[in-house]
Short mmCIF file of the C-alpha atoms (twelve columns), coordinates in Angstrom:
data_MODEL
# 
_entry.id   MODEL 
# 
loop_
_atom_site.group_PDB 
_atom_site.id 
_atom_site.type_symbol 
_atom_site.label_atom_id 
_atom_site.label_alt_id 
_atom_site.label_comp_id 
_atom_site.label_asym_id 
_atom_site.label_seq_id 
_atom_site.Cartn_x 
_atom_site.Cartn_y 
_atom_site.Cartn_z 
_atom_site.pdbx_PDB_model_num 
ATOM 1   C CA . UNK A 1   0.000   0.000  0.000  1 
ATOM 2   C CA . UNK A 2   2.902   2.342  0.696  1 
ATOM 3   C CA . UNK A 3   3.322   3.183  -2.991 1 
ATOM 4   C CA . UNK A 4   -0.225  4.564  -2.913 1 
ATOM 5   C CA . UNK A 5   0.677   7.175  -0.309 1 
ATOM 6   C CA . UNK A 6   1.532   10.730 -1.333 1 
ATOM 7   C CA . UNK A 7   3.513   12.445 1.410  1 
ATOM 8   C CA . UNK A 8   3.731   16.147 2.096  1 
ATOM 9   C CA . UNK A 9   7.501   16.817 1.792  1 
ATOM 10  C CA . UNK A 10  7.715   18.004 5.409  1 
ATOM 11  C CA . UNK A 11  6.104   14.784 6.652  1 
ATOM 12  C CA . UNK A 12  8.258   12.559 4.457  1 
ATOM 13  C CA . UNK A 13  11.430  14.298 5.632  1 
ATOM 14  C CA . UNK A 14  10.420  13.919 9.283  1 
ATOM 15  C CA . UNK A 15  9.691   10.214 8.884  1 
ATOM 16  C CA . UNK A 16  12.983  9.584  7.111  1 
ATOM 17  C CA . UNK A 17  14.811  11.390 9.913  1 
ATOM 18  C CA . UNK A 18  12.983  9.458  12.639 1 
ATOM 19  C CA . UNK A 19  11.460  12.684 13.957 1 
ATOM 20  C CA . UNK A 20  8.147   12.971 15.798 1 
ATOM 21  C CA . UNK A 21  5.058   12.859 13.567 1 
ATOM 22  C CA . UNK A 22  1.391   12.838 14.614 1 
ATOM 23  C CA . UNK A 23  -1.381  11.620 12.305 1 
ATOM 24  C CA . UNK A 24  -4.657  13.562 12.252 1 
ATOM 25  C CA . UNK A 25  -8.029  12.600 10.793 1 
ATOM 26  C CA . UNK A 26  -10.011 14.609 8.257  1 
ATOM 27  C CA . UNK A 27  -13.665 13.734 8.936  1 
ATOM 28  C CA . UNK A 28  -13.845 16.529 11.496 1 
ATOM 29  C CA . UNK A 29  -13.200 18.905 8.576  1 
ATOM 30  C CA . UNK A 30  -15.843 17.496 6.230  1 
ATOM 31  C CA . UNK A 31  -18.396 15.914 8.561  1 
ATOM 32  C CA . UNK A 32  -17.753 17.161 12.092 1 
ATOM 33  C CA . UNK A 33  -17.682 20.957 12.166 1 
ATOM 34  C CA . UNK A 34  -19.239 23.772 10.104 1 
ATOM 35  C CA . UNK A 35  -17.194 26.056 7.828  1 
ATOM 36  C CA . UNK A 36  -15.111 28.075 8.654  1 
ATOM 37  C CA . UNK A 37  -14.807 26.582 12.152 1 
ATOM 38  C CA . UNK A 38  -13.711 23.279 10.625 1 
ATOM 39  C CA . UNK A 39  -10.717 24.741 8.790  1 
ATOM 40  C CA . UNK A 40  -9.787  26.978 11.721 1 
ATOM 41  C CA . UNK A 41  -9.886  24.008 14.094 1 
ATOM 42  C CA . UNK A 42  -7.845  21.804 11.752 1 
ATOM 43  C CA . UNK A 43  -5.197  24.534 11.561 1 
ATOM 44  C CA . UNK A 44  -5.248  24.940 15.352 1 
ATOM 45  C CA . UNK A 45  -4.779  21.194 15.854 1 
ATOM 46  C CA . UNK A 46  -1.800  21.177 13.510 1 
ATOM 47  C CA . UNK A 47  -0.399  24.207 15.360 1 
ATOM 48  C CA . UNK A 48  -0.757  22.368 18.691 1 
ATOM 49  C CA . UNK A 49  1.378   19.538 17.293 1 
ATOM 50  C CA . UNK A 50  4.009   21.961 15.991 1 
ATOM 51  C CA . UNK A 51  4.204   23.846 19.296 1 
ATOM 52  C CA . UNK A 52  5.613   20.711 20.923 1 
ATOM 53  C CA . UNK A 53  8.164   20.175 18.162 1 
ATOM 54  C CA . UNK A 54  6.401   17.451 16.176 1 
ATOM 55  C CA . UNK A 55  5.116   17.403 12.588 1 
ATOM 56  C CA . UNK A 56  1.365   17.087 11.894 1 
ATOM 57  C CA . UNK A 57  0.172   14.737 9.150  1 
ATOM 58  C CA . UNK A 58  -3.496  15.263 8.353  1 
ATOM 59  C CA . UNK A 59  -4.672  12.325 6.252  1 
ATOM 60  C CA . UNK A 60  -7.242  12.547 3.453  1 
ATOM 61  C CA . UNK A 61  -7.988  11.358 -0.073 1 
ATOM 62  C CA . UNK A 62  -8.014  13.894 -2.892 1 
ATOM 63  C CA . UNK A 63  -9.143  12.821 -6.360 1 
ATOM 64  C CA . UNK A 64  -8.479  9.187  -5.496 1 
ATOM 65  C CA . UNK A 65  -4.988  9.747  -4.058 1 
ATOM 66  C CA . UNK A 66  -4.142  9.156  -0.391 1 
ATOM 67  C CA . UNK A 67  -2.372  12.175 1.069  1 
ATOM 68  C CA . UNK A 68  -0.318  11.984 4.254  1 
ATOM 69  C CA . UNK A 69  -0.040  15.613 5.247  1 
ATOM 70  C CA . UNK A 70  -2.054  18.427 3.669  1 
ATOM 71  C CA . UNK A 71  -1.217  21.960 2.614  1 
ATOM 72  C CA . UNK A 72  -3.252  24.887 3.946  1 
ATOM 73  C CA . UNK A 73  -4.932  25.135 0.545  1 
ATOM 74  C CA . UNK A 74  -5.925  21.454 0.661  1 
ATOM 75  C CA . UNK A 75  -7.359  21.838 4.172  1 
ATOM 76  C CA . UNK A 76  -9.399  24.810 2.983  1 
ATOM 77  C CA . UNK A 77  -10.575 22.914 -0.096 1 
ATOM 78  C CA . UNK A 78  -11.894 20.033 2.004  1 
ATOM 79  C CA . UNK A 79  -13.508 22.396 4.473  1 
ATOM 80  C CA . UNK A 80  -15.568 24.076 1.769  1 
ATOM 81  C CA . UNK A 81  -16.770 20.995 -0.098 1 
ATOM 82  C CA . UNK A 82  -20.588 20.813 -0.304 1 
ATOM 83  C CA . UNK A 83  -22.310 18.212 1.910  1 
ATOM 84  C CA . UNK A 84  -22.355 14.758 0.366  1 
ATOM 85  C CA . UNK A 85  -19.435 15.352 -2.002 1 
ATOM 86  C CA . UNK A 86  -16.692 13.865 0.196  1 
ATOM 87  C CA . UNK A 87  -16.803 10.159 1.018  1 
ATOM 88  C CA . UNK A 88  -16.423 9.304  4.709  1 
ATOM 89  C CA . UNK A 89  -13.689 6.667  4.577  1 
ATOM 90  C CA . UNK A 90  -13.368 3.761  6.955  1 
ATOM 91  C CA . UNK A 91  -11.735 0.450  5.945  1 
ATOM 92  C CA . UNK A 92  -14.512 -0.567 3.537  1 
ATOM 93  C CA . UNK A 93  -14.532 2.836  1.812  1 
ATOM 94  C CA . UNK A 94  -10.843 3.377  1.081  1 
ATOM 95  C CA . UNK A 95  -10.757 1.196  -2.067 1 
ATOM 96  C CA . UNK A 96  -13.959 2.806  -3.339 1 
ATOM 97  C CA . UNK A 97  -12.560 6.323  -3.032 1 
ATOM 98  C CA . UNK A 98  -9.374  5.289  -4.826 1 
ATOM 99  C CA . UNK A 99  -11.101 3.342  -7.596 1 
ATOM 100 C CA . UNK A 100 -13.639 6.089  -8.284 1 
ATOM 101 C CA . UNK A 101 -11.154 8.958  -8.042 1 
ATOM 102 C CA . UNK A 102 -13.114 10.593 -5.240 1 
ATOM 103 C CA . UNK A 103 -12.323 12.951 -2.408 1 
ATOM 104 C CA . UNK A 104 -12.424 11.166 0.937  1 
ATOM 105 C CA . UNK A 105 -12.139 12.095 4.594  1 
ATOM 106 C CA . UNK A 106 -10.681 9.445  6.866  1 
ATOM 107 C CA . UNK A 107 -12.460 8.297  10.010 1 
ATOM 108 C CA . UNK A 108 -10.604 7.016  13.065 1 
ATOM 109 C CA . UNK A 109 -10.415 3.574  11.433 1 
ATOM 110 C CA . UNK A 110 -9.372  4.937  8.043  1 
ATOM 111 C CA . UNK A 111 -6.722  7.173  9.576  1 
ATOM 112 C CA . UNK A 112 -5.324  4.283  11.613 1 
ATOM 113 C CA . UNK A 113 -4.889  2.151  8.493  1 
ATOM 114 C CA . UNK A 114 -3.053  4.866  6.581  1 
ATOM 115 C CA . UNK A 115 -0.960  5.912  9.587  1 
ATOM 116 C CA . UNK A 116 0.172   2.324  10.072 1 
ATOM 117 C CA . UNK A 117 1.172   2.014  6.416  1 
ATOM 118 C CA . UNK A 118 2.974   5.359  6.572  1 
ATOM 119 C CA . UNK A 119 4.964   4.357  9.653  1 
ATOM 120 C CA . UNK A 120 3.292   6.866  11.984 1 
ATOM 121 C CA . UNK A 121 2.790   5.541  15.525 1 
ATOM 122 C CA . UNK A 122 0.818   8.418  17.114 1 
ATOM 123 C CA . UNK A 123 -2.656  9.509  16.047 1 
ATOM 124 C CA . UNK A 124 -4.631  12.256 17.796 1 
ATOM 125 C CA . UNK A 125 -8.387  12.644 17.515 1 
ATOM 126 C CA . UNK A 126 -11.370 13.854 19.511 1 
ATOM 127 C CA . UNK A 127 -13.333 10.707 20.243 1 
ATOM 128 C CA . UNK A 128 -13.594 7.230  18.795 1 
ATOM 129 C CA . UNK A 129 -16.770 5.645  17.474 1 
ATOM 130 C CA . UNK A 130 -18.512 2.911  19.398 1 
ATOM 131 C CA . UNK A 131 -21.796 1.154  20.098 1 
ATOM 132 C CA . UNK A 132 -24.841 3.329  19.426 1 
ATOM 133 C CA . UNK A 133 -27.371 3.888  22.187 1 
ATOM 134 C CA . UNK A 134 -30.419 1.694  21.780 1 
ATOM 135 C CA . UNK A 135 -28.909 -0.011 18.723 1 
ATOM 136 C CA . UNK A 136 -26.427 -2.618 20.013 1 
ATOM 137 C CA . UNK A 137 -25.763 -4.002 16.538 1 
ATOM 138 C CA . UNK A 138 -24.861 -0.559 15.178 1 
ATOM 139 C CA . UNK A 139 -21.185 -0.718 16.071 1 
ATOM 140 C CA . UNK A 140 -18.547 1.603  14.650 1 
ATOM 141 C CA . UNK A 141 -15.811 0.060  12.519 1 
ATOM 142 C CA . UNK A 142 -13.400 2.013  14.734 1 
ATOM 143 C CA . UNK A 143 -13.704 -0.656 17.429 1 
ATOM 144 C CA . UNK A 144 -12.733 -3.479 15.084 1 
ATOM 145 C CA . UNK A 145 -9.828  -1.443 13.733 1 
ATOM 146 C CA . UNK A 146 -8.553  -0.694 17.218 1 
ATOM 147 C CA . UNK A 147 -8.357  -4.436 17.775 1 
ATOM 148 C CA . UNK A 148 -6.234  -5.153 14.710 1 
ATOM 149 C CA . UNK A 149 -4.128  -2.114 13.825 1 
ATOM 150 C CA . UNK A 150 -1.146  -1.350 16.096 1 
ATOM 151 C CA . UNK A 151 -1.026  2.418  16.455 1 
ATOM 152 C CA . UNK A 152 -1.400  4.641  19.509 1 
ATOM 153 C CA . UNK A 153 -4.625  6.652  19.499 1 
ATOM 154 C CA . UNK A 154 -4.907  9.679  21.783 1 
ATOM 155 C CA . UNK A 155 -8.520  10.740 22.338 1 
ATOM 156 C CA . UNK A 156 -11.069 11.789 24.962 1 
ATOM 157 C CA . UNK A 157 -12.767 8.406  25.022 1 
ATOM 158 C CA . UNK A 158 -15.710 7.501  22.822 1 
ATOM 159 C CA . UNK A 159 -18.138 10.184 21.711 1 
ATOM 160 C CA . UNK A 160 -20.624 10.489 24.567 1 
ATOM 161 C CA . UNK A 161 -23.619 10.264 22.235 1 
ATOM 162 C CA . UNK A 162 -22.790 6.524  22.227 1 
ATOM 163 C CA . UNK A 163 -23.367 3.724  24.720 1 
ATOM 164 C CA . UNK A 164 -20.119 4.164  26.623 1 
ATOM 165 C CA . UNK A 165 -20.436 1.075  28.823 1 
ATOM 166 C CA . UNK A 166 -21.070 -1.194 25.832 1 
ATOM 167 C CA . UNK A 167 -18.243 0.477  23.923 1 
ATOM 168 C CA . UNK A 168 -15.864 -0.151 26.824 1 
ATOM 169 C CA . UNK A 169 -16.852 -3.837 26.837 1 
ATOM 170 C CA . UNK A 170 -16.172 -4.190 23.107 1 
ATOM 171 C CA . UNK A 171 -12.758 -2.563 23.515 1 
ATOM 172 C CA . UNK A 172 -11.929 -5.165 26.156 1 
ATOM 173 C CA . UNK A 173 -13.185 -7.992 23.949 1 
ATOM 174 C CA . UNK A 174 -11.040 -6.732 21.072 1 
ATOM 175 C CA . UNK A 175 -7.915  -6.717 23.226 1 
ATOM 176 C CA . UNK A 176 -7.392  -2.951 23.171 1 
ATOM 177 C CA . UNK A 177 -5.288  -1.581 26.026 1 
ATOM 178 C CA . UNK A 178 -7.130  1.463  27.406 1 
ATOM 179 C CA . UNK A 179 -5.158  3.826  29.620 1 
ATOM 180 C CA . UNK A 180 -6.190  7.017  31.351 1 
ATOM 181 C CA . UNK A 181 -3.778  9.903  30.892 1 
ATOM 182 C CA . UNK A 182 -3.842  11.597 34.273 1 
ATOM 183 C CA . UNK A 183 -7.159  9.937  35.117 1 
ATOM 184 C CA . UNK A 184 -8.398  6.723  36.729 1 
ATOM 185 C CA . UNK A 185 -11.447 6.375  34.498 1 
ATOM 186 C CA . UNK A 186 -12.301 6.712  30.841 1 
ATOM 187 C CA . UNK A 187 -13.395 10.248 29.958 1 
ATOM 188 C CA . UNK A 188 -16.861 10.826 28.512 1 
ATOM 189 C CA . UNK A 189 -15.783 13.132 25.671 1 
ATOM 190 C CA . UNK A 190 -17.585 16.368 26.658 1 
ATOM 191 C CA . UNK A 191 -17.119 15.528 30.355 1 
ATOM 192 C CA . UNK A 192 -13.953 14.356 32.142 1 
ATOM 193 C CA . UNK A 193 -15.479 11.316 33.864 1 
ATOM 194 C CA . UNK A 194 -17.685 8.387  32.899 1 
ATOM 195 C CA . UNK A 195 -17.421 6.014  35.854 1 
ATOM 196 C CA . UNK A 196 -15.886 3.404  33.536 1 
ATOM 197 C CA . UNK A 197 -12.485 1.954  34.456 1 
ATOM 198 C CA . UNK A 198 -9.283  2.098  32.442 1 
ATOM 199 C CA . UNK A 199 -6.701  -0.670 32.408 1 
ATOM 200 C CA . UNK A 200 -4.070  1.599  33.959 1 
ATOM 201 C CA . UNK A 201 -3.409  5.225  34.760 1 
ATOM 202 C CA . UNK A 202 -0.339  6.820  33.180 1 
ATOM 203 C CA . UNK A 203 0.713   10.371 33.966 1 
ATOM 204 C CA . UNK A 204 3.615   11.211 31.656 1 
ATOM 205 C CA . UNK A 205 4.565   10.893 27.986 1 
ATOM 206 C CA . UNK A 206 7.495   8.702  29.047 1 
ATOM 207 C CA . UNK A 207 5.151   6.199  30.708 1 
ATOM 208 C CA . UNK A 208 2.987   5.991  27.590 1 
ATOM 209 C CA . UNK A 209 6.080   5.602  25.414 1 
ATOM 210 C CA . UNK A 210 7.213   2.690  27.602 1 
ATOM 211 C CA . UNK A 211 3.826   1.025  27.072 1 
ATOM 212 C CA . UNK A 212 4.093   1.501  23.301 1 
ATOM 213 C CA . UNK A 213 7.563   -0.062 23.290 1 
ATOM 214 C CA . UNK A 214 6.264   -3.044 25.285 1 
ATOM 215 C CA . UNK A 215 3.441   -3.567 22.782 1 
ATOM 216 C CA . UNK A 216 5.977   -3.480 19.960 1 
ATOM 217 C CA . UNK A 217 8.218   -6.048 21.651 1 
ATOM 218 C CA . UNK A 218 5.242   -8.368 22.032 1 
ATOM 219 C CA . UNK A 219 4.320   -7.762 18.370 1 
ATOM 220 C CA . UNK A 220 0.669   -7.313 19.323 1 
ATOM 221 C CA . UNK A 221 -1.530  -6.322 16.398 1 
ATOM 222 C CA . UNK A 222 -3.849  -4.085 18.391 1 
ATOM 223 C CA . UNK A 223 -3.960  -0.410 19.255 1 
ATOM 224 C CA . UNK A 224 -3.087  1.412  22.438 1 
ATOM 225 C CA . UNK A 225 -5.890  3.807  23.399 1 
ATOM 226 C CA . UNK A 226 -4.760  6.782  25.477 1 
ATOM 227 C CA . UNK A 227 -7.790  8.575  26.897 1 
ATOM 228 C CA . UNK A 228 -7.372  12.198 27.962 1 
ATOM 229 C CA . UNK A 229 -9.998  14.256 29.852 1 
ATOM 230 C CA . UNK A 230 -11.346 17.370 28.158 1 
ATOM 231 C CA . UNK A 231 -9.708  20.538 29.594 1 
ATOM 232 C CA . UNK A 232 -11.610 21.569 32.721 1 
ATOM 233 C CA . UNK A 233 -12.377 25.095 31.515 1 
ATOM 234 C CA . UNK A 234 -14.184 23.743 28.434 1 
ATOM 235 C CA . UNK A 235 -15.890 20.689 29.945 1 
ATOM 236 C CA . UNK A 236 -19.654 20.266 30.126 1 
ATOM 237 C CA . UNK A 237 -21.207 19.091 33.357 1 
ATOM 238 C CA . UNK A 238 -22.175 15.407 33.112 1 
ATOM 239 C CA . UNK A 239 -25.813 16.319 33.807 1 
ATOM 240 C CA . UNK A 240 -26.018 18.954 31.065 1 
ATOM 241 C CA . UNK A 241 -24.254 16.743 28.540 1 
ATOM 242 C CA . UNK A 242 -26.419 13.706 29.290 1 
ATOM 243 C CA . UNK A 243 -29.647 15.709 29.141 1 
ATOM 244 C CA . UNK A 244 -28.808 17.028 25.678 1 
ATOM 245 C CA . UNK A 245 -27.669 13.618 24.441 1 
ATOM 246 C CA . UNK A 246 -30.801 11.831 25.661 1 
ATOM 247 C CA . UNK A 247 -33.050 14.376 23.959 1 
ATOM 248 C CA . UNK A 248 -31.042 14.263 20.725 1 
ATOM 249 C CA . UNK A 249 -31.054 10.451 20.709 1 
ATOM 250 C CA . UNK A 250 -34.810 10.313 21.222 1 
ATOM 251 C CA . UNK A 251 -35.346 12.777 18.381 1 
ATOM 252 C CA . UNK A 252 -33.048 10.795 16.077 1 
ATOM 253 C CA . UNK A 253 -34.914 7.566  16.819 1 
ATOM 254 C CA . UNK A 254 -38.256 9.254  16.179 1 
ATOM 255 C CA . UNK A 255 -36.978 10.564 12.843 1 
ATOM 256 C CA . UNK A 256 -35.516 7.181  11.853 1 
ATOM 257 C CA . UNK A 257 -31.938 8.487  11.709 1 
ATOM 258 C CA . UNK A 258 -29.535 5.552  12.080 1 
ATOM 259 C CA . UNK A 259 -26.281 4.221  10.634 1 
ATOM 260 C CA . UNK A 260 -23.582 6.538  9.234  1 
ATOM 261 C CA . UNK A 261 -25.934 9.542  9.303  1 
ATOM 262 C CA . UNK A 262 -26.562 9.251  13.038 1 
ATOM 263 C CA . UNK A 263 -23.284 10.556 14.469 1 
ATOM 264 C CA . UNK A 264 -23.060 13.871 12.554 1 
ATOM 265 C CA . UNK A 265 -26.779 14.508 13.119 1 
ATOM 266 C CA . UNK A 266 -26.525 13.834 16.850 1 
ATOM 267 C CA . UNK A 267 -23.417 15.991 17.264 1 
ATOM 268 C CA . UNK A 268 -25.134 18.891 15.505 1 
ATOM 269 C CA . UNK A 269 -28.286 18.509 17.597 1 
ATOM 270 C CA . UNK A 270 -26.292 18.374 20.845 1 
ATOM 271 C CA . UNK A 271 -24.508 21.550 19.740 1 
ATOM 272 C CA . UNK A 272 -27.887 23.261 19.355 1 
ATOM 273 C CA . UNK A 273 -29.230 21.968 22.670 1 
ATOM 274 C CA . UNK A 274 -26.129 23.130 24.579 1 
ATOM 275 C CA . UNK A 275 -26.083 26.570 22.916 1 
ATOM 276 C CA . UNK A 276 -22.701 25.859 21.374 1 
ATOM 277 C CA . UNK A 277 -20.986 24.667 24.559 1 
ATOM 278 C CA . UNK A 278 -20.442 21.187 23.112 1 
ATOM 279 C CA . UNK A 279 -18.597 22.702 20.144 1 
ATOM 280 C CA . UNK A 280 -16.279 24.624 22.466 1 
ATOM 281 C CA . UNK A 281 -15.565 21.426 24.402 1 
ATOM 282 C CA . UNK A 282 -14.966 19.508 21.170 1 
ATOM 283 C CA . UNK A 283 -12.475 21.989 19.744 1 
ATOM 284 C CA . UNK A 284 -10.667 22.362 23.080 1 
ATOM 285 C CA . UNK A 285 -10.164 18.629 23.528 1 
ATOM 286 C CA . UNK A 286 -9.004  18.232 19.925 1 
ATOM 287 C CA . UNK A 287 -6.221  20.768 20.454 1 
ATOM 288 C CA . UNK A 288 -5.324  19.341 23.857 1 
ATOM 289 C CA . UNK A 289 -5.146  15.755 22.601 1 
ATOM 290 C CA . UNK A 290 -2.948  16.795 19.680 1 
ATOM 291 C CA . UNK A 291 -0.447  18.331 22.078 1 
ATOM 292 C CA . UNK A 292 -0.384  15.221 24.283 1 
ATOM 293 C CA . UNK A 293 0.138   12.978 21.247 1 
ATOM 294 C CA . UNK A 294 2.989   15.193 20.066 1 
ATOM 295 C CA . UNK A 295 4.720   14.936 23.450 1 
ATOM 296 C CA . UNK A 296 4.492   11.140 23.359 1 
ATOM 297 C CA . UNK A 297 5.781   11.109 19.778 1 
ATOM 298 C CA . UNK A 298 8.731   13.267 20.833 1 
ATOM 299 C CA . UNK A 299 9.718   10.786 23.552 1 
ATOM 300 C CA . UNK A 300 9.460   7.847  21.141 1 
ATOM 301 C CA . UNK A 301 11.553  9.673  18.537 1 
ATOM 302 C CA . UNK A 302 14.375  10.057 21.044 1 
ATOM 303 C CA . UNK A 303 14.818  6.317  21.645 1 
# 
């Protein structure tokens, strides 16, 4: 697959030099946030990686070509594409986007696949997909990918519009090591706590790097999930977040909104119900997670 990857020169040079690189997804640009907030946030996430001395590599598909690292013009192009014109790419969708010469935005699963092929260990995102509330057979492909693709994913847990307890169980079943970065429980995306346990608490980039090295020595073909609480000044109270999510979920069920359309619809509805507070939390945790991932990548690059 490597011959299919088109590297931004800065990213390629960093990888050849063994420098710190952090992979970033692109669905937040095309499916997660409105324009121009999407492009501004993508630029801010890349800046957070650079501030720590690492190189950001936003991954996307443009005209059927997989790009590892995007220019500012390419980020802006994706951010302004009309709804429905960019394929949301998980594992099943990558060959379709390539064969049909389409534009594609990579999900957590899609980004993991490309990052692995590119030789990028660290991947920062907001929240992973999971098991949908009230629909136990509607399970994100992210969970399967986490069980079979050995990269380190830094996030704020699963998106809290999901069934977090069921998602945690599937992660365990799939053999995914889940650690709390500075926390004893898995964060709930918009809120710092969920009541769900992690496998271990780690408090420094060096501790996470040691875990990554141990996974490599064992040659385990599964991901390491590093869960980071949303910054306190941007967090929603658990009560406010849950109230908005329950209402949004009930409305989605009543309207028959399920499958791939459910997550973006629910996130938008929660944004409306929280008067924009969920968007502030989302963008804050994205920047924060990118910085944490960059610090871990820096430690690994120094080995």
